[in-house]
C-alpha positions in Angstrom: 11.2 23.6 -16.9 8.7 22.4 -14.3 9.4 20.6 -11.1 8.1 17.4 -12.7 10.9 17.5 -15.2 13.7 17.5 -12.6 15.4 14.5 -11.1 15.7 15.2 -7.4 18.6 13.8 -5.4 18.0 13.2 -1.8 19.5 11.4 1.2 17.8 9.6 4.1 19.5 8.5 7.3 18.6 4.9 8.1 20.3 2.1 10.2 23.2 4.4 11.0 24.2 5.4 7.4 23.0 7.9 4.7 21.4 6.4 1.6 21.2 8.5 -1.6 18.3 8.2 -4.0 17.1 9.8 -7.2 13.4 10.7 -7.4 11.3 11.8 -10.3 7.6 12.4 -10.9 4.8 13.2 -8.6 2.6 10.2 -9.3 -1.1 10.3 -10.2 -3.9 9.4 -7.9 -4.0 5.6 -7.5 -0.6 5.0 -9.2 1.9 3.0 -7.1 5.4 4.2 -6.4 7.9 2.6 -8.8 11.1 1.5 -7.0 14.0 0.8 -9.3 16.6 -1.5 -7.6 19.9 -2.3 -9.3 22.8 -4.5 -8.7 26.6 -4.3 -8.6 28.2 -2.1 -9.9 25.4 0.2 -11.1 24.2 3.5 -9.6 20.9 5.2 -9.6 21.9 7.1 -12.7 21.7 3.9 -14.7 17.9 4.3 -14.5 17.8 7.8 -16.1 16.0 6.7 -19.3 13.5 4.5 -17.4 12.8 7.2 -14.8 12.1 9.7 -17.6 9.6 7.4 -19.3 7.9 6.3 -16.1 7.5 9.8 -14.8 6.0 10.9 -18.1 3.5 8.1 -17.7 2.4 9.5 -14.3 4.4 7.5 -11.9 6.6 8.6 -9.0 9.9 6.8 -9.4 12.7 6.3 -6.9 16.1 4.7 -7.6 18.5 4.4 -4.6 22.3 3.9 -4.6 22.9 0.7 -2.7 25.0 0.7 0.5 28.6 1.6 -0.2 28.0 2.8 -3.7 27.6 6.2 -5.3 26.6 8.8 -2.8 25.4 6.3 -0.2 27.5 5.6 2.9 29.4 2.4 3.4 28.5 0.5 6.6 31.4 0.4 9.0 31.6 -3.4 9.3 31.6 -6.0 6.5 29.0 -8.0 8.3 26.6 -5.1 7.7 26.4 -6.2 4.1 24.5 -9.4 5.0 20.8 -9.8 4.0 19.9 -9.8 7.6 21.0 -6.2 8.1 19.8 -4.8 4.8 19.1 -1.1 4.5 
């Protein structure tokens, strides 16, 4: 199994919380990053099939868990969920 075949799970610290994301594929020269965004109540794992196909087609694919879901931290204050303080 090559590194290309593995879905990597990472976390990044931003705006005071940790955000989890799944990443697959290396991307070919000139190919854009594909960012898969989902809504309530889905997690990054909902994109498994799509990530596989896009990575096979040469794209680098990233799917985050939104704030407060999955392995991403929940902001400390409800007001943090407004569109003005998006992570």
